[in-house]
N, CA, C and O atoms as a Tripos MOL2 file, in Angstrom:
@<TRIPOS>MOLECULE
protein
  252   251    63     0     0
PROTEIN
NO_CHARGES

@<TRIPOS>ATOM
      1 N         125.7010   95.7350 -120.5350 N.3       1 MET1
      2 CA        125.2740   96.0450 -119.1950 C.3       1 MET1
      3 C         124.1440   97.0680 -119.2850 C.2       1 MET1
      4 O         124.2970   98.1080 -119.9260 O.2       1 MET1
      5 N         123.0290   96.7810 -118.6570 N.am      2 ASP2
      6 CA        121.8590   97.6510 -118.7100 C.3       2 ASP2
      7 C         121.8780   98.6370 -117.5420 C.2       2 ASP2
      8 O         121.7410   98.2430 -116.3830 O.2       2 ASP2
      9 N         122.0480   99.9090 -117.8560 N.am      3 LEU3
     10 CA        122.0710  100.9510 -116.8300 C.3       3 LEU3
     11 C         120.8200  101.8230 -116.8880 C.2       3 LEU3
     12 O         120.8210  102.9470 -116.3850 O.2       3 LEU3
     13 N         119.7550  101.3110 -117.4970 N.am      4 ILE4
     14 CA        118.5350  102.0890 -117.6860 C.3       4 ILE4
     15 C         117.9230  102.5490 -116.3660 C.2       4 ILE4
     16 O         117.3290  103.6260 -116.3110 O.2       4 ILE4
     17 N         118.0530  101.7640 -115.3100 N.am      5 ASP5
     18 CA        117.4780  102.1240 -114.0090 C.3       5 ASP5
     19 C         118.4820  102.8010 -113.0830 C.2       5 ASP5
     20 O         118.2200  102.9690 -111.8910 O.2       5 ASP5
     21 N         119.6190  103.1840 -113.6270 N.am      6 ALA6
     22 CA        120.6530  103.8220 -112.8070 C.3       6 ALA6
     23 C         120.1960  105.1960 -112.3210 C.2       6 ALA6
     24 O         119.5730  105.9590 -113.0600 O.2       6 ALA6
     25 N         120.5130  105.4840 -111.0850 N.am      7 THR7
     26 CA        120.3050  106.8120 -110.5190 C.3       7 THR7
     27 C         121.6780  107.4510 -110.4160 C.2       7 THR7
     28 O         122.5040  107.0410 -109.6000 O.2       7 THR7
     29 N         121.9180  108.4610 -111.2520 N.am      8 TRP8
     30 CA        123.2320  109.0800 -111.3600 C.3       8 TRP8
     31 C         123.3470  110.2460 -110.3960 C.2       8 TRP8
     32 O         122.3870  110.9870 -110.1870 O.2       8 TRP8
     33 N         124.5420  110.4060 -109.8040 N.am      9 ARG9
     34 CA        124.8010  111.5260 -108.9020 C.3       9 ARG9
     35 C         126.2280  112.0100 -109.0900 C.2       9 ARG9
     36 O         127.1200  111.2470 -109.4620 O.2       9 ARG9
     37 N         126.4220  113.2910 -108.8250 N.am     10 LYS10
     38 CA        127.7600  113.8810 -108.8530 C.3      10 LYS10
     39 C         128.2840  113.9390 -107.4330 C.2      10 LYS10
     40 O         127.5110  113.9630 -106.4760 O.2      10 LYS10
     41 N         129.5780  113.9620 -107.3010 N.am     11 SER11
     42 CA        130.2020  114.1230 -106.0020 C.3      11 SER11
     43 C         129.8260  115.4800 -105.4160 C.2      11 SER11
     44 O         129.7130  116.4690 -106.1400 O.2      11 SER11
     45 N         129.6370  115.5170 -104.1150 N.am     12 THR12
     46 CA        129.3830  116.7940 -103.4500 C.3      12 THR12
     47 C         130.6030  117.6870 -103.5350 C.2      12 THR12
     48 O         130.4880  118.9000 -103.3570 O.2      12 THR12
     49 N         131.7650  117.1210 -103.8020 N.am     13 ARG13
     50 CA        132.9940  117.9050 -103.9310 C.3      13 ARG13
     51 C         133.1740  118.5020 -105.3210 C.2      13 ARG13
     52 O         134.1170  119.2610 -105.5430 O.2      13 ARG13
     53 N         132.2960  118.1780 -106.2540 N.am     14 SER14
     54 CA        132.4540  118.7080 -107.5980 C.3      14 SER14
     55 C         132.0270  120.1710 -107.6800 C.2      14 SER14
     56 O         132.4460  120.8780 -108.5970 O.2      14 SER14
     57 N         131.2130  120.6340 -106.7540 N.am     15 GLY15
     58 CA        130.8340  122.0390 -106.7030 C.3      15 GLY15
     59 C         130.2530  122.5360 -108.0130 C.2      15 GLY15
     60 O         129.4820  121.8370 -108.6710 O.2      15 GLY15
     61 N         130.6300  123.7460 -108.3830 N.am     16 SER16
     62 CA        130.1350  124.3350 -109.6330 C.3      16 SER16
     63 C         131.2870  124.4430 -110.6250 C.2      16 SER16
     64 O         131.6420  125.5340 -111.0700 O.2      16 SER16
     65 N         131.8510  123.3160 -110.9540 N.am     17 SER17
     66 CA        133.0390  123.2910 -111.8160 C.3      17 SER17
     67 C         132.7110  123.4000 -113.3030 C.2      17 SER17
     68 O         133.5590  123.1130 -114.1480 O.2      17 SER17
     69 N         131.5010  123.8080 -113.6200 N.am     18 GLY18
     70 CA        131.1580  123.9760 -115.0210 C.3      18 GLY18
     71 C         130.8060  122.6890 -115.7350 C.2      18 GLY18
     72 O         130.8140  122.6530 -116.9660 O.2      18 GLY18
     73 N         130.5010  121.6380 -115.0070 N.am     19 GLY19
     74 CA        130.0740  120.3940 -115.6140 C.3      19 GLY19
     75 C         131.1750  119.4130 -115.9200 C.2      19 GLY19
     76 O         130.9070  118.3590 -116.4970 O.2      19 GLY19
     77 N         132.4040  119.7180 -115.5550 N.am     20 ASP20
     78 CA        133.5190  118.8000 -115.7960 C.3      20 ASP20
     79 C         133.5940  117.7810 -114.6630 C.2      20 ASP20
     80 O         134.5260  117.7990 -113.8590 O.2      20 ASP20
     81 N         132.6220  116.9110 -114.6110 N.am     21 CYS21
     82 CA        132.5150  115.9740 -113.4950 C.3      21 CYS21
     83 C         132.2290  114.5590 -114.0050 C.2      21 CYS21
     84 O         131.8270  114.3500 -115.1490 O.2      21 CYS21
     85 N         132.4470  113.6330 -113.1360 N.am     22 VAL22
     86 CA        131.9600  112.2880 -113.3930 C.3      22 VAL22
     87 C         130.7150  112.0920 -112.5410 C.2      22 VAL22
     88 O         130.5470  112.7280 -111.5010 O.2      22 VAL22
     89 N         129.8550  111.2070 -112.9990 N.am     23 GLU23
     90 CA        128.6680  110.8330 -112.2440 C.3      23 GLU23
     91 C         128.7710  109.3520 -111.9280 C.2      23 GLU23
     92 O         129.3060  108.5660 -112.7100 O.2      23 GLU23
     93 N         128.2530  108.9930 -110.7780 N.am     24 VAL24
     94 CA        128.3090  107.6160 -110.3050 C.3      24 VAL24
     95 C         126.8920  107.1250 -110.0440 C.2      24 VAL24
     96 O         126.0580  107.8530 -109.5050 O.2      24 VAL24
     97 N         126.6340  105.8990 -110.4270 N.am     25 ALA25
     98 CA        125.3610  105.2400 -110.1200 C.3      25 ALA25
     99 C         125.6870  103.9960 -109.3050 C.2      25 ALA25
    100 O         126.2820  103.0460 -109.8130 O.2      25 ALA25
    101 N         125.2940  104.0140 -108.0440 N.am     26 ASP26
    102 CA        125.5900  102.8640 -107.1810 C.3      26 ASP26
    103 C         124.3170  102.2420 -106.6090 C.2      26 ASP26
    104 O         124.3450  101.5960 -105.5620 O.2      26 ASP26
    105 N         123.2100  102.4460 -107.3080 N.am     27 ASN27
    106 CA        121.9430  101.9000 -106.8420 C.3      27 ASN27
    107 C         121.5720  100.5610 -107.4680 C.2      27 ASN27
    108 O         120.5250  100.0000 -107.1460 O.2      27 ASN27
    109 N         122.4030  100.0490 -108.3440 N.am     28 LEU28
    110 CA        122.0910   98.7900 -109.0230 C.3      28 LEU28
    111 C         122.8110   97.6290 -108.3460 C.2      28 LEU28
    112 O         123.9570   97.7790 -107.9230 O.2      28 LEU28
    113 N         122.1640   96.4840 -108.2380 N.am     29 PRO29
    114 CA        122.7920   95.3540 -107.5520 C.3      29 PRO29
    115 C         124.0140   94.8200 -108.2950 C.2      29 PRO29
    116 O         123.9330   94.4570 -109.4680 O.2      29 PRO29
    117 N         125.1430   94.7780 -107.5930 N.am     30 GLY30
    118 CA        126.3390   94.1440 -108.1250 C.3      30 GLY30
    119 C         127.1920   94.9700 -109.0590 C.2      30 GLY30
    120 O         128.2330   94.4920 -109.5090 O.2      30 GLY30
    121 N         126.7860   96.2150 -109.3750 N.am     31 ILE31
    122 CA        127.5920   97.0470 -110.2690 C.3      31 ILE31
    123 C         127.5800   98.5070 -109.8180 C.2      31 ILE31
    124 O         126.6720   98.9590 -109.1210 O.2      31 ILE31
    125 N         128.6120   99.2200 -110.2360 N.am     32 VAL32
    126 CA        128.6920  100.6650 -110.0440 C.3      32 VAL32
    127 C         129.0150  101.2600 -111.4120 C.2      32 VAL32
    128 O         130.0150  100.9020 -112.0350 O.2      32 VAL32
    129 N         128.1610  102.1680 -111.8710 N.am     33 GLY33
    130 CA        128.3810  102.8130 -113.1580 C.3      33 GLY33
    131 C         129.0600  104.1610 -112.9720 C.2      33 GLY33
    132 O         128.8260  104.8520 -111.9810 O.2      33 GLY33
    133 N         129.8960  104.5280 -113.9270 N.am     34 VAL34
    134 CA        130.5930  105.8150 -113.9130 C.3      34 VAL34
    135 C         130.5210  106.3870 -115.3270 C.2      34 VAL34
    136 O         130.8100  105.6960 -116.3040 O.2      34 VAL34
    137 N         130.1280  107.6730 -115.4200 N.am     35 ARG35
    138 CA        130.0250  108.3090 -116.7350 C.3      35 ARG35
    139 C         130.4520  109.7680 -116.6580 C.2      35 ARG35
    140 O         130.5690  110.3380 -115.5730 O.2      35 ARG35
    141 N         130.6820  110.3570 -117.8090 N.am     36 ASP36
    142 CA        131.0370  111.7680 -117.9450 C.3      36 ASP36
    143 C         129.7500  112.5870 -117.8820 C.2      36 ASP36
    144 O         128.8240  112.3490 -118.6580 O.2      36 ASP36
    145 N         129.6860  113.5470 -116.9660 N.am     37 SER37
    146 CA        128.4720  114.3430 -116.8200 C.3      37 SER37
    147 C         128.1720  115.1950 -118.0550 C.2      37 SER37
    148 O         127.0200  115.5670 -118.2800 O.2      37 SER37
    149 N         129.1870  115.5060 -118.8520 N.am     38 LYS38
    150 CA        128.9780  116.2960 -120.0590 C.3      38 LYS38
    151 C         128.3770  115.4660 -121.1950 C.2      38 LYS38
    152 O         127.8800  116.0250 -122.1720 O.2      38 LYS38
    153 N         128.4170  114.1480 -121.0750 N.am     39 ASP39
    154 CA        127.9250  113.2640 -122.1280 C.3      39 ASP39
    155 C         127.0940  112.1310 -121.5170 C.2      39 ASP39
    156 O         127.4840  110.9660 -121.5880 O.2      39 ASP39
    157 N         125.9550  112.4710 -120.9210 N.am     40 PRO40
    158 CA        125.1740  111.4450 -120.2210 C.3      40 PRO40
    159 C         124.6410  110.3280 -121.1110 C.2      40 PRO40
    160 O         124.3060  109.2510 -120.6170 O.2      40 PRO40
    161 N         124.5590  110.5710 -122.4030 N.am     41 GLU41
    162 CA        124.0980  109.5270 -123.3250 C.3      41 GLU41
    163 C         125.2680  108.7110 -123.8770 C.2      41 GLU41
    164 O         125.0630  107.7370 -124.6010 O.2      41 GLU41
    165 N         126.4840  109.1100 -123.5340 N.am     42 GLY42
    166 CA        127.6720  108.4340 -124.0270 C.3      42 GLY42
    167 C         127.9790  107.1700 -123.2450 C.2      42 GLY42
    168 O         127.1430  106.6800 -122.4870 O.2      42 GLY42
    169 N         129.1590  106.6530 -123.4290 N.am     43 PRO43
    170 CA        129.5350  105.3980 -122.7710 C.3      43 PRO43
    171 C         129.6890  105.5650 -121.2630 C.2      43 PRO43
    172 O         129.9280  106.6620 -120.7570 O.2      43 PRO43
    173 N         129.5470  104.4590 -120.5720 N.am     44 ALA44
    174 CA        129.7500  104.4210 -119.1230 C.3      44 ALA44
    175 C         130.6790  103.2640 -118.7970 C.2      44 ALA44
    176 O         130.6670  102.2330 -119.4690 O.2      44 ALA44
    177 N         131.4680  103.4430 -117.7800 N.am     45 LEU45
    178 CA        132.3000  102.3570 -117.2650 C.3      45 LEU45
    179 C         131.5080  101.6280 -116.1890 C.2      45 LEU45
    180 O         130.6880  102.2350 -115.5010 O.2      45 LEU45
    181 N         131.7470  100.3470 -116.0440 N.am     46 VAL46
    182 CA        131.0510   99.5470 -115.0350 C.3      46 VAL46
    183 C         132.0880   98.8160 -114.1980 C.2      46 VAL46
    184 O         132.9900   98.1660 -114.7270 O.2      46 VAL46
    185 N         131.9460   98.9330 -112.8960 N.am     47 PHE47
    186 CA        132.8450   98.2950 -111.9330 C.3      47 PHE47
    187 C         132.0430   97.4180 -110.9900 C.2      47 PHE47
    188 O         130.8580   97.6570 -110.7600 O.2      47 PHE47
    189 N         132.6890   96.4100 -110.4520 N.am     48 GLY48
    190 CA        132.1090   95.6680 -109.3490 C.3      48 GLY48
    191 C         132.2450   96.5080 -108.0870 C.2      48 GLY48
    192 O         133.1390   97.3510 -108.0130 O.2      48 GLY48
    193 N         131.3920   96.3060 -107.0990 N.am     49 PRO49
    194 CA        131.4440   97.1080 -105.8770 C.3      49 PRO49
    195 C         132.7890   97.0380 -105.1440 C.2      49 PRO49
    196 O         133.2480   98.0490 -104.6130 O.2      49 PRO49
    197 N         133.4140   95.8870 -105.1080 N.am     50 VAL50
    198 CA        134.7050   95.7540 -104.4150 C.3      50 VAL50
    199 C         135.7830   96.5670 -105.1380 C.2      50 VAL50
    200 O         136.5640   97.2720 -104.4980 O.2      50 VAL50
    201 N         135.8250   96.4700 -106.4550 N.am     51 ALA51
    202 CA        136.8010   97.2370 -107.2340 C.3      51 ALA51
    203 C         136.5530   98.7390 -107.0790 C.2      51 ALA51
    204 O         137.5070   99.5090 -106.9690 O.2      51 ALA51
    205 N         135.2950   99.1640 -107.0700 N.am     52 TRP52
    206 CA        134.9780  100.5800 -106.9240 C.3      52 TRP52
    207 C         135.4180  101.0960 -105.5500 C.2      52 TRP52
    208 O         136.0050  102.1730 -105.4520 O.2      52 TRP52
    209 N         135.1360  100.3330 -104.4930 N.am     53 ARG53
    210 CA        135.5580  100.7480 -103.1440 C.3      53 ARG53
    211 C         137.0700  100.8480 -103.0540 C.2      53 ARG53
    212 O         137.5920  101.7660 -102.4210 O.2      53 ARG53
    213 N         137.7730   99.9250 -103.6730 N.am     54 ALA54
    214 CA        139.2380   99.9740 -103.6610 C.3      54 ALA54
    215 C         139.7370  101.2180 -104.3920 C.2      54 ALA54
    216 O         140.6740  101.8680 -103.9280 O.2      54 ALA54
    217 N         139.1360  101.5530 -105.5120 N.am     55 PHE55
    218 CA        139.5110  102.7490 -106.2590 C.3      55 PHE55
    219 C         139.2670  104.0090 -105.4320 C.2      55 PHE55
    220 O         140.1510  104.8580 -105.3180 O.2      55 PHE55
    221 N         138.0830  104.1340 -104.8620 N.am     56 VAL56
    222 CA        137.7410  105.3220 -104.0720 C.3      56 VAL56
    223 C         138.6590  105.4440 -102.8560 C.2      56 VAL56
    224 O         139.0940  106.5440 -102.5140 O.2      56 VAL56
    225 N         138.9490  104.3320 -102.2100 N.am     57 THR57
    226 CA        139.8490  104.3530 -101.0570 C.3      57 THR57
    227 C         141.2370  104.8370 -101.4570 C.2      57 THR57
    228 O         141.8380  105.6480 -100.7530 O.2      57 THR57
    229 N         141.7410  104.3530 -102.5650 N.am     58 GLU58
    230 CA        143.0680  104.7550 -103.0260 C.3      58 GLU58
    231 C         143.0960  106.2230 -103.4340 C.2      58 GLU58
    232 O         144.0480  106.9320 -103.1090 O.2      58 GLU58
    233 N         142.0820  106.6840 -104.1320 N.am     59 VAL59
    234 CA        142.0390  108.0910 -104.5320 C.3      59 VAL59
    235 C         141.9690  108.9990 -103.3000 C.2      59 VAL59
    236 O         142.6000  110.0560 -103.2760 O.2      59 VAL59
    237 N         141.2220  108.6020 -102.2980 N.am     60 ALA60
    238 CA        141.0840  109.4040 -101.0850 C.3      60 ALA60
    239 C         142.4130  109.5190 -100.3290 C.2      60 ALA60
    240 O         142.6130  110.4700  -99.5740 O.2      60 ALA60
    241 N         143.2960  108.5810 -100.5220 N.am     61 ARG61
    242 CA        144.5940  108.6030  -99.8470 C.3      61 ARG61
    243 C         145.5880  109.5560 -100.5030 C.2      61 ARG61
    244 O         146.5890  109.9230  -99.8860 O.2      61 ARG61
    245 N         145.3310  109.9570 -101.7310 N.am     62 LYS62
    246 CA        146.2460  110.8300 -102.4660 C.3      62 LYS62
    247 C         146.0750  112.2830 -102.0020 C.2      62 LYS62
    248 O         144.9550  112.7240 -101.7450 O.2      62 LYS62
    249 N         147.1830  113.0200 -101.8960 N.am     63 PRO63
    250 CA        147.0970  114.4280 -101.4770 C.3      63 PRO63
    251 C         146.4690  115.3170 -102.5320 C.2      63 PRO63
    252 O         146.3310  116.5220 -102.3220 O.2      63 PRO63
@<TRIPOS>BOND
     1     1     2 1
     2     2     3 1
     3     3     4 2
     4     3     5 am
     5     5     6 1
     6     6     7 1
     7     7     8 2
     8     7     9 am
     9     9    10 1
    10    10    11 1
    11    11    12 2
    12    11    13 am
    13    13    14 1
    14    14    15 1
    15    15    16 2
    16    15    17 am
    17    17    18 1
    18    18    19 1
    19    19    20 2
    20    19    21 am
    21    21    22 1
    22    22    23 1
    23    23    24 2
    24    23    25 am
    25    25    26 1
    26    26    27 1
    27    27    28 2
    28    27    29 am
    29    29    30 1
    30    30    31 1
    31    31    32 2
    32    31    33 am
    33    33    34 1
    34    34    35 1
    35    35    36 2
    36    35    37 am
    37    37    38 1
    38    38    39 1
    39    39    40 2
    40    39    41 am
    41    41    42 1
    42    42    43 1
    43    43    44 2
    44    43    45 am
    45    45    46 1
    46    46    47 1
    47    47    48 2
    48    47    49 am
    49    49    50 1
    50    50    51 1
    51    51    52 2
    52    51    53 am
    53    53    54 1
    54    54    55 1
    55    55    56 2
    56    55    57 am
    57    57    58 1
    58    58    59 1
    59    59    60 2
    60    59    61 am
    61    61    62 1
    62    62    63 1
    63    63    64 2
    64    63    65 am
    65    65    66 1
    66    66    67 1
    67    67    68 2
    68    67    69 am
    69    69    70 1
    70    70    71 1
    71    71    72 2
    72    71    73 am
    73    73    74 1
    74    74    75 1
    75    75    76 2
    76    75    77 am
    77    77    78 1
    78    78    79 1
    79    79    80 2
    80    79    81 am
    81    81    82 1
    82    82    83 1
    83    83    84 2
    84    83    85 am
    85    85    86 1
    86    86    87 1
    87    87    88 2
    88    87    89 am
    89    89    90 1
    90    90    91 1
    91    91    92 2
    92    91    93 am
    93    93    94 1
    94    94    95 1
    95    95    96 2
    96    95    97 am
    97    97    98 1
    98    98    99 1
    99    99   100 2
   100    99   101 am
   101   101   102 1
   102   102   103 1
   103   103   104 2
   104   103   105 am
   105   105   106 1
   106   106   107 1
   107   107   108 2
   108   107   109 am
   109   109   110 1
   110   110   111 1
   111   111   112 2
   112   111   113 am
   113   113   114 1
   114   114   115 1
   115   115   116 2
   116   115   117 am
   117   117   118 1
   118   118   119 1
   119   119   120 2
   120   119   121 am
   121   121   122 1
   122   122   123 1
   123   123   124 2
   124   123   125 am
   125   125   126 1
   126   126   127 1
   127   127   128 2
   128   127   129 am
   129   129   130 1
   130   130   131 1
   131   131   132 2
   132   131   133 am
   133   133   134 1
   134   134   135 1
   135   135   136 2
   136   135   137 am
   137   137   138 1
   138   138   139 1
   139   139   140 2
   140   139   141 am
   141   141   142 1
   142   142   143 1
   143   143   144 2
   144   143   145 am
   145   145   146 1
   146   146   147 1
   147   147   148 2
   148   147   149 am
   149   149   150 1
   150   150   151 1
   151   151   152 2
   152   151   153 am
   153   153   154 1
   154   154   155 1
   155   155   156 2
   156   155   157 am
   157   157   158 1
   158   158   159 1
   159   159   160 2
   160   159   161 am
   161   161   162 1
   162   162   163 1
   163   163   164 2
   164   163   165 am
   165   165   166 1
   166   166   167 1
   167   167   168 2
   168   167   169 am
   169   169   170 1
   170   170   171 1
   171   171   172 2
   172   171   173 am
   173   173   174 1
   174   174   175 1
   175   175   176 2
   176   175   177 am
   177   177   178 1
   178   178   179 1
   179   179   180 2
   180   179   181 am
   181   181   182 1
   182   182   183 1
   183   183   184 2
   184   183   185 am
   185   185   186 1
   186   186   187 1
   187   187   188 2
   188   187   189 am
   189   189   190 1
   190   190   191 1
   191   191   192 2
   192   191   193 am
   193   193   194 1
   194   194   195 1
   195   195   196 2
   196   195   197 am
   197   197   198 1
   198   198   199 1
   199   199   200 2
   200   199   201 am
   201   201   202 1
   202   202   203 1
   203   203   204 2
   204   203   205 am
   205   205   206 1
   206   206   207 1
   207   207   208 2
   208   207   209 am
   209   209   210 1
   210   210   211 1
   211   211   212 2
   212   211   213 am
   213   213   214 1
   214   214   215 1
   215   215   216 2
   216   215   217 am
   217   217   218 1
   218   218   219 1
   219   219   220 2
   220   219   221 am
   221   221   222 1
   222   222   223 1
   223   223   224 2
   224   223   225 am
   225   225   226 1
   226   226   227 1
   227   227   228 2
   228   227   229 am
   229   229   230 1
   230   230   231 1
   231   231   232 2
   232   231   233 am
   233   233   234 1
   234   234   235 1
   235   235   236 2
   236   235   237 am
   237   237   238 1
   238   238   239 1
   239   239   240 2
   240   239   241 am
   241   241   242 1
   242   242   243 1
   243   243   244 2
   244   243   245 am
   245   245   246 1
   246   246   247 1
   247   247   248 2
   248   247   249 am
   249   249   250 1
   250   250   251 1
   251   251   252 2
@<TRIPOS>SUBSTRUCTURE
     1 MET1         2 RESIDUE 1 A MET
     2 ASP2         6 RESIDUE 1 A ASP
     3 LEU3        10 RESIDUE 1 A LEU
     4 ILE4        14 RESIDUE 1 A ILE
     5 ASP5        18 RESIDUE 1 A ASP
     6 ALA6        22 RESIDUE 1 A ALA
     7 THR7        26 RESIDUE 1 A THR
     8 TRP8        30 RESIDUE 1 A TRP
     9 ARG9        34 RESIDUE 1 A ARG
    10 LYS10       38 RESIDUE 1 A LYS
    11 SER11       42 RESIDUE 1 A SER
    12 THR12       46 RESIDUE 1 A THR
    13 ARG13       50 RESIDUE 1 A ARG
    14 SER14       54 RESIDUE 1 A SER
    15 GLY15       58 RESIDUE 1 A GLY
    16 SER16       62 RESIDUE 1 A SER
    17 SER17       66 RESIDUE 1 A SER
    18 GLY18       70 RESIDUE 1 A GLY
    19 GLY19       74 RESIDUE 1 A GLY
    20 ASP20       78 RESIDUE 1 A ASP
    21 CYS21       82 RESIDUE 1 A CYS
    22 VAL22       86 RESIDUE 1 A VAL
    23 GLU23       90 RESIDUE 1 A GLU
    24 VAL24       94 RESIDUE 1 A VAL
    25 ALA25       98 RESIDUE 1 A ALA
    26 ASP26      102 RESIDUE 1 A ASP
    27 ASN27      106 RESIDUE 1 A ASN
    28 LEU28      110 RESIDUE 1 A LEU
    29 PRO29      114 RESIDUE 1 A PRO
    30 GLY30      118 RESIDUE 1 A GLY
    31 ILE31      122 RESIDUE 1 A ILE
    32 VAL32      126 RESIDUE 1 A VAL
    33 GLY33      130 RESIDUE 1 A GLY
    34 VAL34      134 RESIDUE 1 A VAL
    35 ARG35      138 RESIDUE 1 A ARG
    36 ASP36      142 RESIDUE 1 A ASP
    37 SER37      146 RESIDUE 1 A SER
    38 LYS38      150 RESIDUE 1 A LYS
    39 ASP39      154 RESIDUE 1 A ASP
    40 PRO40      158 RESIDUE 1 A PRO
    41 GLU41      162 RESIDUE 1 A GLU
    42 GLY42      166 RESIDUE 1 A GLY
    43 PRO43      170 RESIDUE 1 A PRO
    44 ALA44      174 RESIDUE 1 A ALA
    45 LEU45      178 RESIDUE 1 A LEU
    46 VAL46      182 RESIDUE 1 A VAL
    47 PHE47      186 RESIDUE 1 A PHE
    48 GLY48      190 RESIDUE 1 A GLY
    49 PRO49      194 RESIDUE 1 A PRO
    50 VAL50      198 RESIDUE 1 A VAL
    51 ALA51      202 RESIDUE 1 A ALA
    52 TRP52      206 RESIDUE 1 A TRP
    53 ARG53      210 RESIDUE 1 A ARG
    54 ALA54      214 RESIDUE 1 A ALA
    55 PHE55      218 RESIDUE 1 A PHE
    56 VAL56      222 RESIDUE 1 A VAL
    57 THR57      226 RESIDUE 1 A THR
    58 GLU58      230 RESIDUE 1 A GLU
    59 VAL59      234 RESIDUE 1 A VAL
    60 ALA60      238 RESIDUE 1 A ALA
    61 ARG61      242 RESIDUE 1 A ARG
    62 LYS62      246 RESIDUE 1 A LYS
    63 PRO63      250 RESIDUE 1 A PRO
């Protein structure tokens, strides 16, 4: 999966946690990339948009 044109962003809720964050790239057609902000050259996970929305919805429901 080619993520060369990905635009990575951190959650606004990550604040200044010292870099212990994930970054998400949702600007590419048909995929959402997720990576560790401490290792931007390392591996990234790739999800389909429907699977990513389901994950985010479920996480948002947790206390």
